[in-house]
C-alpha positions, 0 to 999 in steps of 0.5 A, a space after each residue: 528097628 531104627 526110627 525114621 529120620 529127616 535129612 541124611 548124613 551127619 545131620 540126621 534127626 530121628 523121630 525121637 529127637 524131633 519129639 524131644 525137641 518139641 517137648 524141650 521148647 515147652 520147657 519140659 524136664 528130661 524126666 517129664 519128656 522120658 515119661 511122656 515118650 516111654 523111654 528112660 531119663 538117661 536116654 533123653 539126657 543123652 539125646 539132649 546132650 547130642 542135640 545141644 552139641 549139634 546146635 552149639 547151645 550154651 544152656 538148656 534155655 538157649 537150646 530151646 530158643 535155637 530149636 524154636 527159631 531154627 525151622 527144625 520143627 515143621 509144625 507149631 509147638 504146643 504144650 499139649 
């Protein structure tokens, strides 16, 4: 069953991608995110690649900054 998503069309962001973005901005590694979300590291790596492409970020650090300042996350981000 697919995850629910925000928006529609090519800019759809799934609940999994939102969870990944929340953890990305805390500096979590792909393997830590995968463990926390119960999916494979490869799945996380692919989602990070897609998110990075959408936001046209040149680095993982830049991606975290773009996510944090973009308004994509609708609630405050914490490491907990």
